[in-house]
N, C-alpha and C positions, 0 to 999 in steps of 0.2 A: 462392583458394576451399579451404573445409574440406572433406575428405572426407565424404561420407554414408555412413553405415555400416547397413547392413539385415540383422540377423541373421535367418535362418529355419531352422527345422527340418522336415523332412519329415512328421514325425508332429507332431500337436498335441494340446493346448497345450503350449508349449515346456517349462514346468517339469516336466511329467509325463514328458516323454522324458528329460530330464536325471537325474530322479530314478530311472529305469530303468537309466542306463548305468552300467557297472562299470568305474571307472576304473582305469586300469593305475598299480600302485606302482612308479614308476621308480627308486626309492631301496632297493628290496628287493635284497639281496645275490643271489640266486636269479634276478634278473630277466633274460629273454633279450631281445635286440633285437627290435623289431617289424619285419617286413618289409614295406614299404609302395611301391608301385608309383605315379609321378606320369605318366601318359602326357599327351601334348601336350594343351592346352586347346583348345576349337573357338575358331575366331576369328583375325584376322591376325596378333596378338601372341601367339598361345596357346602357341606353344614357348617364347619367351623367358619367359613367366609361369611357366610349368610349371617350367623349367630354375630359375629364382630359388625358387620354391617348395620345390623339392627340395632346395636348398642349406640353405634355412632350416629345413627339417626334420633334415636331416643335423647342423646345428650342435646340436642337443639331446642328442643322444648316444644315446638310448636308441631312435632310428630307424634302420634300415639301408634306405636308398634303392635300389630296384633299377634297375641301370643299363638307361637306355631304350634302348640299343642292342640289347638281349637280344630287345626285341619292336617295335623300328621305332617307338617313340612312339605306336603304335596304342592305341584304347581299348577293342578287341575283342580282347585276346590271351588266351592260356590262363593265367589268374591262379593257378590251384591249381597247374599245372604249372612255374610259375617261382616257387614258394614264396610267393606274396604272401599277407599276411593281411588288407591293405586296400589298396584302391586310391582314389585321389582324382580324380575325375572332374569338370572343369571348363569354362568357357567364358568368353571374352572377347567383349564387343559393346559397340555404340553406344547410347548413353543420352541423355535430355534434358540430365542432369548432364554429359555427356561421355563418359565411358567407364564401364564396369561389369565387374567381375571376380566370379566366383561359382565356387564349389567345393563338392563334395558328397563325403563319405566311405562308399564301399562296403564293407561287410563281405563278404569273399569266402566264407568258411564257410557263412553263411546266405545269400547274395545279397541282402541287403538294405541300402538306404541308410539309414544311421545319423543323419547331421546333415550340414548344410551352411550356408554363410555367402554373403552377398551384399555387396559394397562397391560405392559409386558415387563418382565424383569427375571431376575434370579429368583430361584425357588425360595431362598432366605429372605426375601423381600415381599413374601405373599401378604403379611399383614398389612405392610405399608401400601401395598397396591390396593388393598381392599379399603383402606381409610382416604386413600385418594380418590377412588370410586364413591365414597361416602361424600366426601365434600363437593365432587364434582356434580352428583346427583341433587345435592342441597342447592348447588347453583343453578341447576335446572328447574327447581321447584321454586326459587325466590329470587334467582338474579342476581346473587351473590355466592362466592363459593362459601363452604362450611368450614369449621374450627375442629374437625375431628383429629388433624395431623398438627397438634399444638401441645405444650407442655404446661405443667403447672409446678412451680416452686412454693415450697411451704416449709413451715417450722413443726417439728413433731417432737414429743416427748416419749416415743414409742420404746426408747433405750432407757430410759429413766432421766435422761438429760434433753434439754431442747436442742436439738440437731436440725441443720439444714438439709432437705429432701428435695429430689426432682422426680416427678413421673409423669407417663404421658396422660392426656387429659381424661382417659377412661381410667385411670388409676392403676394401670398395669406398667410393670417394668419398673418399679419404683427403685430409686437409687439414693442412698445416703451420702451427701456430698461432704459434710464436715463430721468430724470425731474429736470435738474440741473437750468434750466432757464438760462443758459450761454453757452459759446460756447465749445462743445464737438468735438474732432477730432480723427480720425485714430483708428478706433476700430481693434482689433486684437484677432481672436479665438485661444485659445488653440489648440493643436493637436487633442485632444480627443473631441473638439467642445462643452464641457460642461462650459468653462468660457469664458468671453469676457473682454478684457483689453480695455482702452481708456484713452486719455487724456482730460482734462477738465480745464478750468479756474474760476471756480465757485467760488473758494477761492481767486481769484486773481492772483496766481501763476500757471502755466502750471503743474498740478500735475497728476501723473498716479494712475488709481484706476482700479481694477478687479472685475467683478461681476459674481456668480455663476447662469448661464442660466437656471439651473434646479429649482431654487427658485424664487420667485416673488420678493424679495428685498434683497438680500443679498450681499452688496456692502463691498469692505475693499480697504484701501489704500495700495499701493505698494511702491511708491516714492513720498514724498511732499519735497524734497530737494530743497534748495534755485536754483532759476533759471528753465532751462529747464528740463522737465521729460517726454520725448516723448515716444508714445506708442511703445512697443517692437517687437522685432521678437523673436519667442519662438523657441527654439531647437526643432528637430524634435521628440525627446522623451519626451519634455512637462516639463522636470526637470529645465530647466534654461532657460534665455532670455538675448538678447542683446539690451541694452536701450541707448539712448542719453542724457547724464547728462551734465550740465554746471555749477554743484556746484564750480568747481575752476576755473571758469570764461569762458574757451574755451568749446565749445561743443565736447566733446569725447564720444565714444564709450565705455560701460562698460558690462560685463558678470554679471549677477545678478541671484540669485536663487528666486523661486517661493515665498518667504517670502518679497523679495525686498532688500535682503543684499546683498552687492557687493563682488563679488568672485575676480575679477580682472579687472583693466583697460585695454583697448585693444588698443587704441591709445591716443596720447599725444601731443596735440597743434599744429600738423600738419594740420591747417586749421579748417574749421567746418566738422564735421563728423556726418551724420545722415542716417535715412532710410535704416537700415541693413535689409539682407534678408539671411536666412539660405539657404545653400545647403541641398539637401535632405539627404545626409549621415551625416548632422551636422559637417562636417570638416571644412567646409568654410562659409564665409560670403561675400556677396557684399554688398556695402553700396557707399554712395555719400560722395564726399569731395571737397571742393575748394582749395585745397593745391597746385595745379597748377595755380591759379587765377580765374579760373571759376569752376562750380561744373561739376564733371565728375564722371563715375561710377569706382569704383576700387573693387577688390577682395583681400581676405587675408585668410591664415588660421586661425582658432580659437585661435590656441596657441599663435598667434602673429607673428612677423616677417615683413619682407618687404611687402607692398602692391603693388599690380601692376595694374597699369591702363588700363582698357579695352576700353574706348570711347573716340574718337578723331574727329569725323566727324561733330558735330554740336557744337556750341557755348556755349551751357549748356545741359547738360544731367544729368538726376535724377530717382528716384524712381524704383531702379531695384527690380525685383519679380524673384526669381530663379523657374524653372518650375519644375513641380511634379516629372519628370523623370531625371532631373540633368544635361540635355545636352544643356538647352538653359537659357537666361535670358531676360525677357522683361524689357523695360526701355522706358523712355519719352525723347524726345530731341526737344529742341527749333529750329524749322525751320520755316521761313519766318514770325516771329511775334507771333507763336502759337506752343503749344506743341504736337507733333504728337507721336505715338505709334509704339515703334520699337522692334524688337527681334534679338538677336544676339546668336551665339554659346557661350559657357561657357567661351571660352578663348578670346573673344572679336571680332571673326571673322564672316564673313557671315552675316552681318548687313543689315536687311530689314525692310521697312516700313509696317505696316498691316493697319493704319487708312487711311480712305479716306473721302472725303466730308467736309464741313466746321466745325469749332468748333476747340477747344482744348482738348486735351485727358489728363487726369491724373488720377493717383493711380491704375497702373494695377494690377490685382490679377488673378491669374489663376484658372482655373476649376481643379478639382482633377484628371481629365483624360489628363490633359495636351494639349488638343484639342482647348480649349476656353479661352480667356482672356476677363475679365469684366472692364471696365473703367468708368470713369465720363467723359462725353462729355460735355463741357462748350460752350454755344453759347449765346453770349451777358450777360445778368445778370442770366441766367437760366443754370442749369446744371443736366443732366438726366443720368441714368446708362445704359450702352451699354454694348452687349457683341460682339467680334470679333473672328472670326474663326482664327485659326492659319494660314492658307493660304491667310487670307486679304480678302477673296473674298466678305464678306458681313459685314456690321457694322448694327447692330440691337438695337432697344431699348429693355432693358430687360423686364421692366413693367412700367407702369405708377401711379402716385402718385401725391398728391398735393404738391405744392412748388419745391424746387430744392433738388436733391440728390448728394452725395459726398462721397470720402473716402470708396469706396466699398471694401469689405474683403470676399472672396468665402471660405465657410466651406470646410472640408473634407466629405467624404461621411458619412451619418448617420448610426449607427450600426443597 
């Protein structure tokens, strides 16, 4: 059963209320965190729903959730005394469709209810309805939907071998995708989120595979050509992909279809060419090449032509990731013996460092709202997945798991 979503606003009509809302610019450098309380919702599962909603809020970084133990989870606390800017008041109840989850935003300063959402569905969809509510309320705060209903693919050595996993973005419902008992690297979602490509060495060569995430075990080969078959960058329409192959000796970029057939070669012998990333309009790719002697980020049109070098500030620059809005490119640069996370404008200007603290930052991947970047932060022999706000204000562990995690890949929003 599909979740039935009903959006309502306390004032009407809805469009007029939205026009009056002053959204928070959470990318502003002087933005302070919003203090939000999420007391227990009314209903049998109200406590669990409130706790999951609070976790979803905290993910987004610009909200500081007030610990419910400070007010016992009650709805009638002294919100001003607790320093709350907003309170989310909600309820869970029975409905002809199965269950209903409803939440409203209370502005503490004005003591007015600003907006609310209601979702209906089967009882088994309670968690999904809660995360839908989270993303909708994030939209009421910022003008753009949240990303609580997304997934993360990554590589973990929890079993003693580096296998591919997929989890929801809060680190729950983790699923092991591969069982090759060999090194797997660079998982990549298709734009619709239904398939996941990755490279593995389980046959001795670095081969490229794709698996249907809607099935328990449906994996097919995309490319097992001699040499490198590096995990692809999928075009925004999902029909084609750019892959690094070294079948002719030099690692070059190739445009391929979803069946693994080569459409055309994009680079030819100008150094090592890897790590392609599509622009959101599908017209250009950013990639890494050492044609200048050291790895640097370049950009070129998908139709070919002259590649333009974008990075110059560090001795090595790699792993470009084009932002979902198309205006920026994240990348890693070698600085002081470790890789740090940087963002630049799509033309290479306005370079700024986002990472802070110790460790080396690798494999940046954007959240679909373009406000956060997930990375693997390596310290010593251990690596963990972290999320960094685009302002660079905070670097937070995304979730905890046995072993080391690497090669994160953020999915788009779930349908």
